[in-house]
VEXKE-120400 format. One line per 4 residues: for each residue x, y, z of C-alpha. Coordinates in nm, 2 decimals, always signed. Layout:
<titis>
X,Y,Z ~ ...
</titis>
This chain:
<titis>
+9.47,-7.86,-8.51 ~ +9.33,-8.15,-8.28 ~ +8.94,-8.02,-8.23 ~ +8.68,-8.27,-8.02
+8.36,-8.21,-7.82 ~ +8.32,-8.37,-7.52 ~ +8.03,-8.40,-7.36 ~ +7.96,-8.37,-6.97
+7.73,-8.24,-6.72 ~ +7.75,-7.91,-6.56 ~ +7.95,-7.88,-6.23 ~ +7.71,-7.62,-6.09
+7.36,-7.61,-5.98 ~ +7.17,-7.92,-5.90 ~ +6.97,-7.96,-6.23 ~ +7.25,-8.10,-6.40
+7.20,-7.96,-6.77 ~ +7.44,-8.12,-7.06 ~ +7.68,-7.98,-7.25 ~ +7.97,-8.02,-7.44
+8.31,-7.89,-7.38 ~ +8.50,-7.79,-7.67 ~ +8.87,-7.89,-7.66 ~ +9.15,-7.74,-7.89
+9.51,-7.90,-7.86 ~ +9.43,-8.13,-7.58 ~ +9.25,-7.79,-7.38 ~ +8.91,-7.74,-7.30
+8.84,-7.36,-7.48 ~ +8.47,-7.36,-7.43 ~ +8.11,-7.50,-7.46 ~ +7.85,-7.61,-7.71
+7.50,-7.72,-7.71 ~ +7.43,-8.09,-7.65 ~ +7.03,-8.09,-7.79 ~ +6.93,-8.44,-7.67
+6.96,-8.35,-7.30 ~ +6.60,-8.39,-7.18 ~ +6.65,-8.10,-6.87 ~ +6.82,-7.91,-7.12
+6.72,-7.94,-7.43 ~ +7.06,-7.76,-7.56 ~ +7.00,-7.45,-7.35 ~ +7.24,-7.34,-7.08
+7.25,-7.04,-6.81 ~ +7.56,-6.82,-6.75 ~ +7.72,-7.03,-6.55 ~ +7.71,-7.33,-6.80
+7.80,-7.12,-7.07 ~ +8.12,-7.00,-6.89 ~ +8.16,-7.36,-6.72 ~ +8.48,-7.36,-6.96
+8.69,-7.07,-6.79 ~ +8.80,-7.16,-6.46 ~ +8.94,-7.52,-6.54 ~ +9.30,-7.38,-6.71
+9.29,-7.09,-6.44 ~ +9.68,-6.99,-6.31 ~ +9.57,-7.03,-5.97 ~ +9.51,-7.43,-5.99
+9.67,-7.64,-5.79 ~ +9.94,-7.82,-5.94 ~ +10.18,-7.98,-5.67 ~ +10.07,-8.15,-5.33
+10.16,-7.89,-5.08 ~ +10.27,-7.93,-4.70 ~ +10.31,-7.63,-4.41 ~ +10.63,-7.63,-4.31
+10.79,-7.35,-4.07 ~ +10.47,-7.14,-4.12 ~ +10.51,-7.18,-4.51 ~ +10.34,-7.38,-4.77
+10.62,-7.58,-5.03 ~ +10.56,-7.79,-5.25 ~ +10.60,-8.19,-5.22 ~ +10.58,-8.53,-5.39
+10.28,-8.74,-5.36 ~ +10.46,-8.99,-5.16 ~ +10.60,-8.76,-4.89 ~ +10.22,-8.58,-4.87
+10.08,-8.92,-4.83 ~ +10.41,-9.03,-4.60 ~ +10.28,-8.72,-4.38 ~ +9.92,-8.77,-4.37
+9.94,-9.16,-4.28 ~ +10.17,-9.11,-4.02 ~ +9.94,-8.81,-3.84 ~ +9.59,-9.02,-3.87
+9.77,-9.30,-3.72 ~ +9.80,-9.10,-3.40 ~ +9.44,-9.05,-3.36 ~ +9.23,-9.22,-3.24
+8.88,-9.29,-3.46 ~ +8.68,-9.08,-3.25 ~ +8.91,-8.78,-3.26 ~ +8.88,-8.81,-3.68
+8.65,-8.59,-3.88 ~ +8.62,-8.63,-4.27 ~ +8.43,-8.33,-4.50 ~ +8.30,-8.52,-4.86
+8.19,-8.25,-5.11 ~ +7.87,-8.25,-5.33 ~ +8.08,-8.10,-5.60 ~ +8.30,-8.38,-5.65
+8.11,-8.71,-5.79 ~ +7.97,-9.00,-5.64 ~ +8.31,-9.22,-5.71 ~ +8.51,-8.98,-5.51
+8.24,-8.97,-5.27 ~ +8.17,-9.31,-5.22 ~ +8.60,-9.36,-5.20 ~ +8.60,-9.10,-4.91
+8.29,-9.25,-4.68 ~ +8.48,-9.58,-4.75 ~ +8.79,-9.47,-4.64 ~ +8.58,-9.29,-4.34
+8.45,-9.56,-4.23 ~ +8.72,-9.82,-4.35 ~ +9.04,-9.65,-4.26 ~ +8.98,-9.39,-4.02
+8.72,-9.58,-3.88 ~ +8.54,-9.31,-3.79 ~ +8.18,-9.23,-3.75 ~ +8.23,-8.87,-3.87
+8.17,-8.84,-4.21 ~ +7.95,-8.51,-4.32 ~ +7.92,-8.30,-4.67 ~ +7.74,-7.95,-4.72
+7.42,-8.11,-4.77 ~ +7.39,-8.03,-4.44 ~ +7.39,-7.64,-4.47 ~ +7.14,-7.67,-4.79
+6.90,-8.01,-4.82 ~ +6.94,-8.17,-4.46 ~ +6.56,-8.06,-4.40 ~ +6.48,-8.24,-4.70
+6.65,-8.55,-4.62 ~ +6.47,-8.57,-4.26 ~ +6.10,-8.40,-4.34 ~ +6.09,-8.59,-4.65
+6.17,-8.91,-4.50 ~ +5.90,-8.88,-4.22 ~ +5.67,-8.77,-4.46 ~ +5.68,-9.05,-4.74
+5.98,-9.28,-4.61 ~ +6.21,-9.12,-4.91 ~ +6.39,-8.79,-4.86 ~ +6.42,-8.71,-5.23
+6.25,-8.45,-5.51 ~ +5.90,-8.67,-5.58 ~ +5.88,-8.60,-5.99 ~ +6.15,-8.51,-6.26
+6.21,-8.13,-6.43 ~ +6.07,-8.22,-6.71 ~ +5.76,-8.35,-6.56 ~ +5.72,-7.96,-6.42
+5.62,-7.79,-6.71 ~ +5.30,-8.06,-6.70 ~ +5.17,-7.93,-6.40 ~ +4.85,-7.68,-6.38
+5.01,-7.47,-6.05 ~ +5.27,-7.44,-5.95 ~ +5.37,-7.29,-5.62 ~ +5.73,-7.18,-5.56
+5.90,-7.07,-5.24 ~ +6.22,-7.05,-5.04 ~ +6.33,-7.06,-5.39 ~ +6.44,-6.78,-5.67
+6.44,-7.03,-5.94 ~ +6.48,-6.81,-6.22 ~ +6.86,-6.72,-6.10 ~ +6.97,-7.06,-5.91
+6.81,-7.32,-6.14 ~ +6.74,-7.11,-6.48 ~ +6.70,-7.40,-6.68 ~ +6.40,-7.53,-6.41
+6.27,-7.18,-6.48 ~ +6.24,-7.24,-6.85 ~ +5.99,-7.58,-6.73 ~ +5.80,-7.32,-6.51
+5.77,-7.13,-6.79 ~ +5.64,-7.40,-7.01 ~ +5.37,-7.47,-6.81 ~ +5.27,-7.11,-6.74
+5.23,-7.15,-7.18 ~ +5.02,-7.41,-7.12 ~ +4.79,-7.25,-6.93 ~ +4.92,-7.32,-6.56
+4.94,-7.09,-6.27 ~ +5.24,-6.97,-6.10 ~ +5.22,-6.87,-5.74 ~ +5.55,-6.72,-5.60
+5.65,-6.65,-5.20 ~ +5.97,-6.47,-5.11 ~ +6.07,-6.19,-4.96 ~ +6.24,-6.00,-5.28
+6.08,-5.91,-5.58 ~ +6.28,-6.18,-5.79 ~ +6.35,-6.23,-6.16 ~ +6.11,-6.50,-6.08
+5.84,-6.32,-5.92 ~ +5.85,-6.12,-6.19 ~ +5.72,-6.40,-6.40 ~ +5.42,-6.48,-6.12
+5.12,-6.46,-6.14 ~ +5.03,-6.42,-5.76 ~ +5.27,-6.30,-5.56 ~ +5.33,-6.29,-5.20
+5.59,-6.08,-5.05 ~ +5.62,-6.21,-4.68 ~ +5.89,-6.21,-4.40 ~ +6.14,-6.46,-4.35
+6.06,-6.74,-4.11 ~ +5.68,-6.76,-4.21 ~ +5.67,-7.06,-4.43 ~ +5.44,-7.29,-4.19
+5.20,-7.03,-4.13 ~ +5.14,-6.97,-4.49 ~ +5.11,-7.36,-4.57 ~ +4.85,-7.42,-4.27
+4.69,-7.13,-4.36 ~ +4.63,-7.26,-4.70 ~ +4.55,-7.58,-4.62 ~ +4.29,-7.49,-4.35
+4.12,-7.31,-4.66 ~ +4.17,-7.55,-4.87 ~ +3.99,-7.79,-4.60 ~ +3.71,-7.50,-4.47
+3.64,-7.54,-4.92 ~ +3.58,-7.88,-4.97 ~ +3.89,-7.91,-5.20 ~ +4.12,-8.16,-5.06
+4.17,-8.51,-5.21 ~ +3.92,-8.70,-5.01 ~ +3.98,-9.01,-5.12 ~ +4.40,-8.99,-5.17
+4.37,-8.87,-4.82 ~ +4.15,-9.18,-4.68 ~ +4.35,-9.45,-4.95 ~ +4.71,-9.36,-4.89
+4.76,-9.19,-4.57 ~ +4.79,-9.16,-4.21 ~ +4.73,-8.92,-3.92 ~ +4.52,-8.68,-4.12
+4.25,-8.56,-3.86 ~ +4.60,-8.45,-3.60 ~ +4.66,-8.20,-3.92 ~ +4.31,-8.08,-3.95
+4.29,-7.98,-3.63 ~ +4.56,-7.75,-3.67 ~ +4.52,-7.60,-3.98 ~ +4.16,-7.49,-3.89
+4.24,-7.30,-3.62 ~ +4.19,-6.97,-3.59 ~ +4.56,-6.85,-3.62 ~ +4.61,-6.97,-3.92
+4.28,-6.82,-4.08 ~ +4.37,-6.60,-4.39 ~ +4.37,-6.21,-4.16 ~ +4.53,-6.35,-3.89
+4.82,-6.50,-4.08 ~ +4.82,-6.23,-4.31 ~ +4.94,-5.94,-4.05 ~ +5.19,-6.22,-3.86
+5.40,-6.30,-4.24 ~ +5.30,-5.96,-4.39 ~ +5.09,-6.06,-4.72 ~ +4.72,-5.96,-4.76
+4.47,-6.19,-4.70 ~ +4.30,-6.23,-5.00 ~ +4.69,-6.31,-5.18 ~ +4.66,-6.60,-4.95
+4.29,-6.76,-5.01 ~ +4.36,-6.68,-5.41 ~ +4.68,-6.90,-5.35 ~ +4.45,-7.17,-5.14
+4.22,-7.16,-5.43 ~ +4.40,-7.24,-5.75 ~ +4.63,-7.49,-5.54 ~ +4.35,-7.67,-5.39
+4.12,-7.68,-5.74 ~ +4.41,-7.71,-6.00 ~ +4.44,-8.08,-6.16 ~ +4.79,-8.13,-6.07
+4.96,-7.88,-5.86 ~ +5.36,-7.86,-5.76 ~ +5.53,-7.69,-5.48 ~ +5.90,-7.61,-5.59
+6.16,-7.53,-5.26 ~ +6.52,-7.46,-5.22 ~ +6.72,-7.33,-4.92 ~ +6.49,-7.05,-4.83
+6.28,-7.32,-4.72 ~ +6.55,-7.53,-4.58 ~ +6.78,-7.29,-4.39 ~ +6.62,-7.27,-4.04
+6.59,-7.35,-3.73 ~ +6.25,-7.50,-3.83 ~ +6.30,-7.64,-4.19 ~ +6.25,-7.98,-4.09
+5.87,-7.84,-4.03 ~ +5.92,-7.63,-4.33 ~ +5.93,-7.94,-4.57 ~ +5.69,-8.12,-4.39
+5.47,-7.88,-4.42 ~ +5.50,-7.90,-4.80 ~ +5.48,-8.28,-4.76 ~ +5.09,-8.19,-4.62
+4.99,-7.96,-4.90 ~ +5.03,-8.22,-5.18 ~ +4.91,-8.46,-4.98 ~ +4.59,-8.31,-4.88
+4.56,-8.25,-5.29 ~ +4.63,-8.60,-5.40 ~ +4.93,-8.45,-5.56 ~ +5.18,-8.70,-5.48
+5.22,-8.97,-5.76 ~ +5.11,-8.82,-6.05 ~ +5.26,-8.61,-6.35 ~ +5.26,-8.25,-6.29
+5.26,-8.31,-5.90 ~ +5.52,-8.40,-5.61 ~ +5.74,-8.21,-5.38 ~ +6.00,-8.09,-5.57
+6.30,-8.01,-5.35 ~ +6.59,-7.81,-5.61 ~ +6.94,-7.94,-5.49 ~ +7.16,-7.65,-5.43
+7.50,-7.76,-5.57 ~ +7.58,-8.03,-5.86 ~ +7.61,-8.31,-5.65 ~ +7.41,-8.27,-5.32
+7.18,-8.56,-5.43 ~ +7.43,-8.81,-5.50 ~ +7.72,-8.75,-5.24 ~ +7.41,-8.79,-4.99
+7.30,-9.07,-5.19 ~ +7.69,-9.26,-5.12 ~ +7.67,-9.25,-4.75 ~ +7.89,-8.88,-4.70
+7.61,-8.83,-4.37 ~ +7.71,-8.94,-4.03 ~ +7.42,-9.16,-4.05 ~ +7.39,-9.40,-4.34
+7.57,-9.63,-4.58 ~ +7.44,-9.57,-4.97 ~ +7.15,-9.56,-5.02 ~ +7.02,-9.43,-4.70
+7.13,-9.79,-4.51 ~ +7.16,-9.71,-4.20 ~ +7.50,-9.75,-4.02 ~ +7.31,-9.86,-3.70
+7.11,-10.19,-3.86 ~ +7.33,-10.48,-3.75 ~ +7.28,-10.67,-4.11 ~ +7.31,-10.36,-4.34
+7.65,-10.28,-4.12 ~ +7.73,-10.63,-4.18 ~ +7.69,-10.65,-4.51 ~ +7.91,-10.36,-4.58
+8.20,-10.49,-4.33 ~ +8.16,-10.84,-4.47 ~ +8.20,-10.66,-4.88 ~ +8.46,-10.41,-4.78
+8.71,-10.67,-4.62 ~ +8.86,-10.48,-4.38 ~ +9.10,-10.74,-4.12 ~ +9.08,-10.48,-3.87
+8.70,-10.39,-3.93 ~ +8.51,-10.06,-3.95 ~ +8.32,-9.79,-3.80 ~ +8.13,-9.87,-3.47
+7.81,-9.87,-3.57 ~ +7.69,-9.53,-3.42 ~ +7.57,-9.22,-3.56 ~ +7.89,-8.95,-3.59
+7.88,-8.56,-3.58 ~ +7.69,-8.36,-3.83 ~ +7.94,-8.07,-3.96 ~ +7.77,-7.84,-3.78
+7.83,-8.00,-3.47 ~ +8.21,-8.08,-3.58 ~ +8.28,-7.71,-3.55 ~ +8.08,-7.66,-3.24
+8.26,-7.96,-3.06 ~ +8.59,-7.80,-3.21 ~ +8.53,-7.43,-3.04 ~ +8.35,-7.56,-2.71
+8.55,-7.89,-2.63 ~ +8.87,-7.87,-2.76 ~ +9.08,-8.20,-2.80 ~ +8.77,-8.38,-2.84
+8.86,-8.41,-3.27 ~ +9.19,-8.35,-3.33 ~ +9.24,-8.45,-3.74 ~ +9.01,-8.39,-4.03
+9.02,-8.44,-4.39 ~ +8.84,-8.23,-4.60 ~ +8.79,-8.28,-4.94 ~ +8.61,-7.99,-5.16
+8.48,-7.78,-4.91 ~ +8.56,-7.43,-4.81 ~ +8.36,-7.38,-4.50 ~ +8.59,-7.07,-4.40
+8.32,-6.88,-4.63 ~ +8.02,-7.16,-4.61 ~ +7.95,-7.19,-4.28 ~ +7.76,-6.96,-4.08
+7.90,-6.73,-3.84 ~ +8.26,-6.73,-3.96 ~ +8.45,-6.61,-3.66 ~ +8.32,-6.90,-3.46
+8.44,-7.12,-3.71 ~ +8.79,-6.98,-3.74 ~ +8.85,-6.99,-3.38 ~ +8.73,-7.38,-3.43
+8.95,-7.48,-3.70 ~ +9.23,-7.31,-3.53 ~ +9.19,-7.62,-3.22 ~ +9.24,-7.87,-3.50
+9.61,-8.05,-3.47 ~ +9.57,-8.20,-3.82 ~ +9.40,-8.03,-4.16 ~ +9.39,-8.18,-4.46
+9.30,-8.00,-4.73 ~ +9.23,-8.19,-5.11 ~ +9.12,-7.90,-5.35 ~ +9.12,-7.76,-5.71
+9.22,-7.40,-5.57 ~ +9.39,-7.25,-5.29 ~ +9.06,-7.17,-5.09 ~ +9.01,-7.00,-4.74
+9.01,-7.30,-4.58 ~ +9.36,-7.40,-4.67 ~ +9.48,-7.12,-4.49 ~ +9.43,-7.35,-4.25
+9.57,-7.68,-4.35 ~ +9.85,-7.87,-4.29 ~ +9.85,-8.05,-4.62 ~ +9.69,-7.92,-4.94
+9.60,-8.18,-5.18 ~ +9.59,-8.10,-5.58 ~ +9.26,-8.25,-5.72 ~ +9.14,-8.25,-6.10
+8.80,-8.06,-6.15 ~ +8.48,-8.21,-6.32 ~ +8.63,-8.19,-6.73 ~ +8.97,-8.35,-6.62
+8.77,-8.73,-6.50 ~ +8.53,-8.99,-6.58 ~ +8.29,-9.04,-6.34 ~ +7.88,-8.95,-6.28
+7.66,-8.73,-6.04 ~ +7.28,-8.72,-5.94 ~ +7.11,-8.42,-6.01 ~ +6.84,-8.29,-5.79
+6.51,-8.53,-5.96 ~ +6.75,-8.83,-5.87 ~ +6.91,-8.89,-6.24 ~ +7.25,-9.03,-6.24
+7.44,-8.86,-6.50 ~ +7.79,-8.93,-6.71 ~ +8.08,-8.66,-6.67 ~ +8.37,-8.74,-6.97
+8.71,-8.63,-6.91 ~ +8.76,-8.36,-7.18 ~ +9.19,-8.28,-7.07 ~ +9.47,-8.41,-6.86
+9.48,-8.20,-6.53 ~ +9.74,-7.95,-6.44 ~ +10.06,-8.06,-6.32 ~ +10.03,-8.36,-6.10
+9.68,-8.32,-5.97 ~ +9.47,-8.63,-5.96 ~ +9.14,-8.74,-5.94 ~ +8.98,-8.75,-5.57
+8.92,-9.09,-5.61 ~ +9.25,-9.17,-5.68 ~ +9.42,-9.00,-5.43 ~ +9.19,-9.18,-5.14
+9.26,-9.51,-5.28 ~ +9.70,-9.46,-5.29 ~ +9.67,-9.27,-4.95 ~ +9.47,-9.61,-4.83
+9.69,-9.78,-4.98 ~ +10.00,-9.65,-4.80 ~ +9.79,-9.69,-4.46 ~ +9.80,-10.07,-4.55
+9.47,-10.10,-4.68 ~ +9.57,-10.17,-5.05 ~ +9.35,-10.42,-5.09 ~ +9.04,-10.27,-4.98
+9.09,-10.00,-5.29 ~ +9.19,-10.21,-5.61 ~ +9.00,-9.96,-5.83 ~ +9.19,-9.92,-6.20
+8.92,-9.70,-6.31 ~ +8.60,-9.46,-6.16 ~ +8.40,-9.74,-6.36 ~ +8.53,-10.02,-6.10
+8.39,-9.77,-5.83 ~ +8.08,-9.71,-5.95 ~ +8.01,-10.11,-6.03 ~ +8.11,-10.15,-5.63
+7.82,-9.88,-5.53 ~ +7.59,-10.06,-5.78 ~ +7.65,-10.40,-5.57 ~ +7.58,-10.23,-5.26
+7.33,-9.98,-5.30 ~ +6.95,-10.15,-5.37 ~ +6.85,-9.76,-5.54 ~ +7.18,-9.83,-5.82
+7.17,-10.20,-5.80 ~ +7.03,-10.18,-6.22 ~ +7.27,-9.91,-6.31 ~ +7.62,-9.97,-6.46
+7.82,-9.69,-6.71 ~ +7.67,-9.77,-7.02 ~ +7.27,-9.72,-6.88 ~ +7.38,-9.39,-6.72
+7.57,-9.30,-7.04 ~ +7.26,-9.27,-7.26 ~ +7.16,-8.87,-7.30 ~ +6.76,-8.97,-7.02
+7.05,-9.11,-6.80 ~ +6.83,-9.31,-6.53 ~ +6.66,-9.24,-6.19 ~ +6.71,-9.41,-5.89
+6.56,-9.63,-5.78 ~ +6.68,-9.82,-6.06 ~ +6.67,-10.17,-5.87 ~ +6.72,-10.43,-6.17
+6.94,-10.40,-6.47 ~ +6.63,-10.40,-6.72 ~ +6.42,-10.19,-6.51 ~ +6.37,-9.86,-6.68
+6.42,-9.61,-6.36 ~ +6.17,-9.42,-6.18 ~ +6.12,-9.02,-6.27 ~ +5.79,-9.02,-6.12
+5.82,-9.15,-5.67 ~ +5.53,-9.24,-5.49 ~ +5.27,-9.37,-5.76 ~ +5.10,-9.64,-5.58
+5.22,-9.66,-5.22 ~ +5.50,-9.44,-5.03 ~ +5.83,-9.58,-4.91 ~ +5.73,-9.58,-4.53
+5.68,-9.93,-4.35 ~ +5.30,-9.97,-4.46 ~ +5.32,-9.78,-4.77 ~ +5.15,-9.45,-4.57
+5.17,-9.12,-4.65 ~ +5.22,-8.95,-4.27 ~ +5.04,-8.62,-4.21 ~ +5.24,-8.42,-3.94
+5.03,-8.17,-3.73 ~ +5.23,-7.85,-3.73 ~ +5.27,-7.53,-3.58 ~ +5.43,-7.21,-3.64
+5.74,-7.11,-3.46 ~ +5.93,-6.80,-3.45 ~ +6.26,-6.79,-3.61 ~ +6.55,-6.83,-3.34
+6.62,-6.44,-3.35 ~ +6.39,-6.21,-3.45 ~ +6.42,-5.80,-3.47 ~ +6.43,-5.63,-3.18
+6.48,-5.24,-3.05 ~ +6.89,-5.34,-3.09 ~ +6.85,-5.50,-3.41 ~ +6.57,-5.41,-3.59
+6.58,-5.58,-3.94 ~ +6.53,-5.90,-4.07 ~ +6.82,-6.05,-4.24 ~ +6.89,-6.34,-4.51
+7.11,-6.45,-4.76 ~ +7.10,-6.64,-5.12 ~ +7.30,-6.69,-5.45 ~ +7.27,-6.45,-5.75
+7.28,-6.60,-6.06 ~ +7.62,-6.50,-6.15 ~ +7.81,-6.66,-5.94 ~ +7.81,-6.98,-5.70
+7.81,-7.01,-5.32 ~ +8.18,-6.98,-5.18 ~ +8.27,-6.80,-5.55 ~ +8.62,-7.05,-5.58
+8.45,-7.15,-5.94 ~ +8.27,-6.85,-6.08 ~ +8.50,-6.58,-5.94 ~ +8.79,-6.75,-6.13
+8.56,-6.69,-6.46 ~ +8.66,-6.36,-6.62 ~ +8.30,-6.35,-6.83 ~ +8.13,-6.43,-6.48
+8.34,-6.22,-6.25 ~ +8.29,-5.93,-6.51 ~ +7.95,-5.90,-6.44 ~ +7.95,-5.89,-6.11
+8.28,-5.83,-5.88 ~ +8.16,-5.79,-5.53 ~ +7.88,-5.80,-5.29 ~ +7.62,-5.58,-5.13
+7.32,-5.49,-4.88 ~ +6.99,-5.44,-5.04 ~ +6.78,-5.22,-4.81 ~ +6.42,-5.14,-4.88
+6.37,-4.81,-4.99 ~ +6.16,-4.67,-4.68 ~ +6.42,-4.79,-4.45 ~ +6.71,-4.65,-4.65
+6.52,-4.31,-4.57 ~ +6.51,-4.35,-4.18 ~ +6.83,-4.45,-4.20 ~ +6.98,-4.16,-4.41
+7.16,-4.38,-4.63 ~ +7.16,-4.30,-5.01 ~ +7.19,-4.56,-5.32 ~ +7.59,-4.73,-5.30
+7.65,-4.56,-4.99 ~ +7.90,-4.77,-4.81 ~ +7.75,-4.89,-4.48 ~ +7.81,-5.11,-4.16
+7.59,-5.41,-4.11 ~ +7.63,-5.57,-3.77 ~ +7.43,-5.83,-3.60 ~ +7.53,-6.00,-3.24
+7.84,-6.25,-3.42 ~ +8.00,-6.03,-3.62 ~ +8.02,-5.69,-3.85 ~ +8.06,-5.58,-4.21
+8.13,-5.28,-4.43 ~ +7.94,-5.31,-4.81 ~ +7.78,-5.11,-5.00 ~ +7.43,-5.07,-5.00
+7.17,-5.12,-5.28 ~ +6.85,-4.91,-5.18 ~ +6.54,-5.06,-5.39 ~ +6.13,-5.11,-5.38
+6.20,-5.46,-5.45 ~ +6.25,-5.61,-5.10 ~ +6.06,-5.60,-4.84 ~ +6.05,-5.32,-4.56
+6.23,-5.43,-4.30 ~ +6.44,-5.69,-4.47 ~ +6.75,-5.71,-4.56 ~ +6.93,-5.92,-4.81
+7.32,-6.06,-4.94 ~ +7.45,-6.30,-5.15 ~ +7.67,-6.49,-4.98 ~ +7.95,-6.55,-5.27
+8.22,-6.30,-5.17 ~ +8.50,-6.30,-4.86 ~ +8.58,-5.93,-4.89 ~ +8.20,-5.89,-4.76
+8.11,-6.23,-4.62 ~ +7.71,-6.24,-4.50 ~ +7.81,-6.55,-4.31 ~ +7.99,-6.31,-4.06
+7.64,-6.19,-4.00 ~ +7.43,-6.53,-3.98 ~ +7.33,-6.75,-3.66 ~ +7.46,-7.10,-3.59
+7.10,-7.21,-3.46 ~ +7.00,-7.54,-3.55 ~ +6.73,-7.72,-3.64 ~ +6.70,-7.95,-3.36
+6.67,-8.27,-3.61 ~ +6.86,-8.19,-3.92 ~ +7.12,-7.97,-3.73 ~ +7.11,-7.74,-4.02
+7.19,-7.35,-3.94 ~ +6.94,-7.04,-3.97 ~ +7.10,-6.88,-4.25 ~ +6.81,-6.73,-4.39
+6.63,-6.52,-4.07 ~ +6.87,-6.36,-3.79 ~ +6.86,-5.99,-3.66 ~ +7.00,-5.72,-3.82
+7.14,-5.32,-3.75 ~ +7.29,-5.08,-3.99 ~ +7.55,-4.83,-3.91 ~ +7.61,-4.54,-4.16
+8.01,-4.46,-4.18 ~ +8.07,-4.08,-4.11 ~ +8.35,-4.08,-4.39 ~ +8.11,-4.27,-4.65
</titis>
């Protein structure tokens, strides 16, 4: 028997926990602790523990598939490449779109970005960051000049006051929850705001149960109280920020007093005062948030408001401070860094910037040039265009995404995707989206490839190959390189290893310029920005100045706005969605992991006890949940842990897909959908 451990990084959430894969006779058979990681110190959550179970699942894609006469048949790689090349050559660049993936490595995402801009010459490339943290990128960039988490994960344990909103951290990022507990053990106060009394709420010192969509009102209220009591950091405001007076005028308005805001969002005024005092007087304070804050039509406003609060109290650029946006998927940060967005190359270098575009054009060496210097369509815009303007987009290449479960208003998406002439899906399983594909390509998972990812705190970490892929599956970057060669661009994709790809990334990306596989292969890895090979990396951003042109942080005076859709007589309940600890996003991996699937087999809708009594609904009873966009039948979970008037569903389960109901209204700047707030009604089912 041959047995070994292979150190790698978890493929699930953005925390970036490290563990060992146990490999027996060439196959991954389990996980084991890796104690040297500064993030998780040998501990993992249930998803990390069982991250090995989907790897060798019988459902893994093993050979390329092509649709013939309405059925999928296995084919060779050569034929698959030929079909793809012939079809994409039929279309103009403006008619092609590309979806990259936060589940794939930095090397994979970079290769696909280069393929989109250089081979297809399309400007239309995006990925699922649009659905989770686009608001963070836009909002923090406007406030700080950089759209990323400002501090490190271990740094959270040094905070004296932690305010968490829009994140059920103990389920979504459990090992970050551990840092909260370390801070509490050292005397920190923990404030938590959420419509549900979650496992995270149980650990809080102050819990504020509010209506989803009230974030700006709460943050403005806290800032008003801090200013009225003189708890603001006057020196920080004067020396390191601008536009403070405009903010001050807004947050001191009568409508943001604790009494008025408390009535609006359903939180006692005294709780709002306490939160402001704890945060304003703390030696160091931080805000943690995730998709509950960003997935709104006012997502950018929400993010800017958190930046306002941290600048107001001088908690930027210090240990235990910062705006800490907790990324959802393992490589959301990295795929954004790699330019898998419609407006930037790697490292957020703008495609409309002439010298930047010339740098990439010269380095890549495409003889017929690259995509025009214009911003492209966001993923949400792509599906709206497909639905509302058929024929404008005709072909799509999709890597590791499953929009047929992850997008809002799924009926709309199903109608839209059928308007494509040609769709290629590259994945490890035959997902719901594959049903609409013309070609399906088998890719490798995290355990079958070398490469790297960038976690939520900007730490660039290694993946290491532990086993061979199933059947004829190939690494994503290799598939893209081979396809590019078939399409006439072999010289532009000369890579023989993922390290070759990474070296090109580092050469073209200032924030990654000082990195190489040796440096990111240590247990600590490296945080970007890391501009030179002797630079230690940057765990804490903005220590001396912000990344804005003048080095100053920018206050934004923001008024609260209601969600795009609010309860009314016909649809009287607020509806919101989220993750649970046992499952992950569209469930393609966790629902094929027996230990995780055995814990939770399907979804439910949470209903407050008083609402259930008024509706005549009992716990476990099947009910119909209806929005203006769709309906579904699901079991009711009657409980006191959710706020009256609010309904919640996990979004992992295709048989009761929460996104049948959600609203595709978009934030005007980030183009992120409003997953976290819409209106629904509950209908009882007679036979139930």
